Structures are given as C-alpha cells and as structure tokens.
C-alpha positions in Angstrom: 73.4 107.9 130.3 76.5 107.1 132.5 75.4 105.5 135.8 76.1 107.7 138.7 78.3 106.1 141.4 76.4 104.9 144.3 77.5 106.4 147.7 78.1 104.8 150.7 75.8 104.7 153.8 76.4 104.8 157.2 73.3 103.6 158.9 72.1 104.7 162.3 69.1 102.5 163.9 67.6 104.2 166.6 65.7 101.3 168.6 66.6 97.8 168.5 63.5 96.0 169.0 61.8 93.6 167.0 61.4 96.0 163.9 65.1 97.5 164.4 66.6 93.9 164.5 65.0 93.0 161.2 65.7 96.2 159.3 69.2 96.3 160.4 69.6 92.5 159.3 68.3 93.3 156.0 70.1 96.6 155.4 73.4 95.1 156.6 73.5 92.9 153.5 72.9 96.0 151.3 76.1 96.6 149.1 76.1 100.4 149.9 76.1 100.1 153.9 79.5 100.0 155.2 78.9 101.2 158.6 76.0 100.3 161.4 75.5 102.2 164.7 72.6 101.1 167.1 70.9 103.2 169.8 69.2 101.3 172.2 68.1 101.8 175.9 68.3 98.2 176.9 72.0 96.8 177.3 71.4 93.3 176.7 69.1 93.9 173.9 71.7 96.4 172.5 74.3 93.8 172.6 72.1 91.1 171.1 71.3 93.1 168.1 74.7 94.7 167.6 75.9 91.0 167.4 73.4 89.8 164.6 74.0 92.9 162.6 77.6 93.2 162.8 77.4 96.9 164.4 80.5 98.9 164.5 79.0 101.2 167.4 76.8 100.7 170.2 75.2 103.3 172.6 72.3 104.0 174.8 71.9 107.7 173.5 70.7 108.4 170.1 71.9 112.0 170.1 75.4 110.6 170.4 74.9 108.1 167.5 73.5 110.7 165.4 76.2 113.1 165.7 78.8 110.6 164.8 80.5 111.6 161.4 80.0 108.0 159.8 76.3 108.4 159.9 74.4 109.5 156.4 71.0 107.5 157.1 68.7 106.8 159.9 66.0 104.2 160.7 63.6 105.2 163.6 62.1 102.0 165.1 61.8 103.0 168.7 58.4 102.3 170.2 55.7 104.4 168.1 55.0 107.3 170.8 58.9 107.8 171.0 59.5 108.5 167.2 59.4 112.5 167.4 62.5 113.5 169.3 65.1 111.4 167.5 63.3 112.1 164.1 63.8 115.9 165.0 67.6 114.8 166.0 68.1 113.4 162.5 66.6 116.0 160.3 68.6 118.6 162.1 71.8 116.5 161.4 70.3 116.4 157.6 70.1 112.6 157.7 67.8 110.7 155.3 65.4 109.0 157.0 63.2 105.7 157.2 60.5 106.0 159.9 58.5 103.1 161.3 54.9 104.0 161.2 53.2 106.1 162.5 55.2 109.4 162.1 54.0 110.5 165.5 50.9 109.6 167.9 50.1 112.9 168.6 48.6 115.6 165.7 50.4 118.3 167.2 53.7 116.3 167.2 53.2 115.2 163.7 52.8 118.4 162.5 55.8 119.7 164.1 57.9 116.8 162.7 56.5 117.5 159.2 57.5 121.3 159.6 61.3 120.2 160.6 61.6 117.6 157.7 60.2 120.2 155.2 62.6 123.0 156.8 65.5 120.9 156.5 64.9 119.4 153.3 65.9 116.0 154.3 64.3 112.5 152.2 62.0 111.1 154.9 59.8 108.2 154.1 57.4 106.1 156.5 57.3 102.6 156.5 54.1 101.4 154.8 55.3 98.0 154.1 52.1 97.2 152.3 53.1 99.2 149.6 55.8 96.5 148.6 53.4 93.5 148.1 52.3 92.4 144.8 48.7 92.2 145.5 48.7 95.8 146.5 50.8 96.8 143.7 48.4 94.9 141.3 45.1 96.5 143.0 47.1 100.0 142.4 47.9 99.4 138.7 44.2 98.5 138.1 42.6 101.6 139.9 45.2 103.7 138.4 44.6 102.4 134.8 40.9 103.2 135.1 39.5 99.3 135.0 37.0 100.0 137.4 36.1 103.5 136.1 35.7 106.1 138.5 36.1 104.8 142.1 33.1 105.6 144.3 33.1 103.5 147.5 35.7 101.7 149.0 35.7 99.5 152.4 38.1 97.9 154.6 38.0 95.7 157.7 41.2 94.7 159.7 40.8 92.3 162.4 43.8 91.3 165.3 43.7 89.5 168.3 44.4 91.6 171.3 48.0 90.6 171.8 49.4 93.5 169.8 47.3 96.0 171.5 47.9 94.7 175.0 51.6 95.1 174.1 51.4 98.5 173.2 49.5 99.7 176.2 52.0 98.0 178.4 54.7 100.2 176.8 53.1 103.6 177.2 52.1 105.7 180.3 50.1 107.6 177.8 47.2 105.0 176.6 45.0 107.8 175.4 47.6 108.4 172.7 47.6 104.8 171.6 44.7 103.5 169.4 44.0 100.7 167.1 43.7 103.1 163.9 46.9 105.1 164.8 48.9 102.1 165.5 47.6 99.4 163.2 44.8 100.7 161.2 47.1 103.2 159.6 48.5 100.6 157.2 44.7 100.1 155.6 44.2 103.7 155.7 47.4 104.3 153.7 47.0 101.8 151.2 43.7 103.1 150.5 44.3 106.4 150.2 47.3 105.4 148.0 44.7 104.2 145.6 42.6 107.0 146.0 45.3 109.6 145.7 43.5 111.5 142.9 40.6 112.3 145.1 40.6 115.1 148.0 38.9 114.0 151.1 37.0 116.8 152.8 35.0 115.2 155.9 35.8 112.4 158.2 33.4 110.9 160.9 34.6 108.3 163.4 33.6 106.5 166.6 35.2 104.1 168.8 34.5 101.6 171.3 36.6 100.5 174.6 34.7 98.0 176.3 37.0 95.1 176.0 40.4 96.8 176.5 39.2 100.0 178.5 38.7 98.7 181.9 42.1 97.2 182.2 44.4 99.2 179.8 42.2 102.3 179.3 42.7 101.6 175.8 40.3 101.3 172.7 39.1 98.1 171.1 37.9 99.4 167.7 37.5 102.2 165.4 35.0 102.9 162.6 34.8 105.7 160.4 33.7 107.3 157.2 36.0 109.4 154.9 33.9 111.7 152.1 35.6 113.0 149.3 35.1 116.0 147.4 33.3 114.2 144.4 31.1 112.3 146.6 32.8 108.9 147.0 33.4 107.5 150.2 35.7 105.0 152.0 34.6 103.4 155.3 37.4 101.9 157.4 36.9 99.6 160.4 39.6 98.0 162.6 39.4 95.9 165.6 42.7 94.8 167.6 40.5 93.5 170.5 39.6 89.9 169.3 40.2 87.1 171.8 43.6 85.9 171.9 42.8 82.8 170.6 41.9 84.5 167.1 44.6 83.0 164.9 45.3 86.5 163.6 48.1 88.1 165.5 49.1 90.2 162.6 46.8 92.2 160.2 43.9 90.3 158.9 42.5 92.8 156.1 39.6 92.6 153.6 39.2 95.7 151.2 36.9 96.1 148.7 36.9 98.8 145.8 33.8 99.6 143.8 33.9 101.8 140.7 31.6 102.9 138.0 32.8 100.1 135.8 34.0 97.3 137.9 34.8 96.0 141.3 37.9 94.8 142.9 38.2 92.9 146.1 41.4 92.0 148.1 41.7 89.1 150.7 44.6 89.8 152.7 43.5 87.9 155.9 46.3 85.3 155.5 43.7 82.3 155.6 45.4 80.8 152.4 47.9 79.4 155.0 46.4 78.1 158.1 48.4 76.3 160.8 46.7 74.1 163.5 49.0 72.5 165.8 49.1 71.1 169.5 52.1 73.3 170.2 51.7 76.8 171.7 52.0 79.6 168.6 54.3 82.2 169.7 53.7 85.5 167.7 56.2 88.4 168.0 54.6 90.7 170.3 53.5 88.7 173.1 53.7 85.0 173.1 50.6 83.3 174.5 50.8 79.7 175.3 46.8 79.3 174.6 47.3 80.0 170.9 47.2 76.9 168.7 46.1 77.9 165.5 47.9 80.6 163.1 47.7 82.6 160.1 50.9 82.6 158.6 50.8 84.7 155.5 57.5 92.6 151.9 59.3 94.2 154.5 62.4 93.2 153.1 62.1 94.7 149.9 61.2 98.1 151.3 64.1 98.2 153.5 66.4 97.5 150.5 64.8 100.0 148.3 65.4 102.7 150.8 69.0 101.8 151.4 69.3 101.9 147.6 67.4 105.6 147.7 69.0 106.9 150.7 71.7 109.2 148.8 69.1 110.3 146.3 65.4 111.0 145.9 63.8 108.7 143.5 60.4 107.4 142.4 59.6 104.5 144.9 56.3 103.0 146.6 57.2 104.0 150.0 55.1 106.5 151.7 56.6 110.0 152.2 56.4 111.9 155.4 53.5 114.0 154.1 51.4 111.1 153.6 52.2 109.7 157.0 51.3 113.2 158.6 47.9 113.0 156.6 47.3 109.5 158.2 48.2 111.0 161.9 46.2 114.1 161.2 43.0 111.9 160.2 43.1 109.2 162.7 43.0 111.8 165.6 41.0 111.7 167.5 38.9 108.9 166.7 35.7 110.1 168.1 34.3 113.3 166.3 33.5 114.7 163.1 36.2 116.8 161.1 35.8 118.9 158.2 39.0 119.4 156.1 39.9 122.8 155.2 
C-alpha cells in the first residue's frame, strides 16, 4: 500500500505554563509541525515560551488564535478549571485536540464538552501520559492476554506532598471543584480502568477528608473509594496529596496491585528506585520549597510526538480519548457519595 503523504500541522497552544512549554518544545521538533501559535494571558510568560518554541504568533486571546487560518490542531494546557471554553471554541473550529487532563473539573461541564466533541466529530485525546510508559504497557499486555485469569480485585495508592495541592488551590476561586482525585488521582483511575476496559462499572462509593488542607485552603486532603463492576470484581482507589512538604514525592508516587483467578501483578511506580538526598534545596515544578532536601526522581515526550503524528487522522493509539476522560470526571464527582451507574 502506498504511504499517505503526511499533512502539515499548524499548532495552537492555549495556555503556556509548565505543561504548555514542554508540549510546545516537543511538538516544535516534529517534522509535520510548521507553524506554532500561543495564547497566554501573562505577557512575560508568553514571551518566554514563544522564544523557547519559536512561535510564529502570540496573543492573550485564545479565540483570536483559534480562528487563525494556519491552525489545524490545538493543545489545551490552561489551568485545569479553565479547560472548557477553549475546548468548545477549538471544537467549533473543527481542530484536532490534545487536552491536558482532566477534561473538566465539573461533571456538567464535562458532559457539555463531550457533547460538543461528538457533535463536531473532531479527533480529541486527553493527556493521560501513564499509558505511554513501558511498565504500564507491559502490565496492560499481561492483563489483556489473560495471564492473570479473570481480574477480581485491583487496588491503587497514590501519595504526593502538598505542594501540588496548594499550587492548585492558589490558582482557583472555586476550591470545591478541585480535589486530589479529579486533578491527580485521575491518572491512577484512568490506568486501572484502561486495564479493566472489558468490565462494566455499576457502582461507586467514596469518601474524602479535609483536615490538613481544609482550614486554610478549603481543599480536600485525600479521597478513597470503591468501584464495583457488573461481574462483582472491585477496584479500591486511594489518593492523598496532603503529605508534608518534606515528603520526597512531589510527583505521583503510585502503587498498583492487580489480582486475578490465575495470577497477581504488582506495579511499583513510586520512583523510589532513584532517590536523591542533598544539602541543597530541591525545587520542583509546582512550588519550590527550600525545606526539601530529598527527592524521588523518576513519557510525556512520546505522547506529544504520537499525538502530533496522528493529528490529521484517527488511528490506534494508547492515548485516552475524550469519552474515557468524561468517564473519569463522571466517577470522580462528587467524592463524598455512593453512585449507582445506570
């Protein structure tokens, strides 16, 4: 079969923060990307990122950017609670979309976004980077090939220090829409549901606690919940992003166990295989803190590259679609009640 000639990509990056910069730097090296535009409300940040990625156009108004004739694909990398409007605007223009997780922080907004994506027929994926890492791809293959038999129980535990949580609460006027499960726990939930995709969830029960972050930030410390599937199998998920600042894991520190009728699989993704201890302060991307002296060091590049390669056509990829992300939002919200799925 003759190879189809690859189409050019005019890339719009909406939100030039930490993730927008990284995605832009990776995409700028992709051979199909021949134009990059940036929408960023902070002028100094916009200038910095534009210089680093070699942007062709810079504006503070994402609507102006998305209407440019050069644009064919869009990365949505604003703050989590600001995803909805630029997604809707990009879908209206018919652009392929890569959306940083989550799809939305509100269930109603998530449904509205899904409806718009389905109505316009645009290709939309959500940045669940874990799916591109070797350990999770290997785990997926073992589950899918039946090495564990019928999966009956899955557990996940994610720990993070509170720097990420505080950074998120600082950036929103609606802390009630920000929770550890919606913002960070969504990674564990997505990876497990990806492995359990042959099963149908029917009930969720979850509880949250707010003793550490509640008084000052009106935020949630931790959430723990149980998802029951139609065949009786269960998934227990726990995340806390309220650990002390001195806890080495500023990023995800995740343990997953998968039990089946014929086997068991455990995945240690805590990053404790490389531990740095130093007399110098360890700054991390969200909110550097001089009291940190120990750090866990441990695929986002491959995800961006593959999305850019697929931006002009729909194909098989490990990146999560928008439907899966809406499922994640639906079953993360709210975190304090039982939900029967019907």
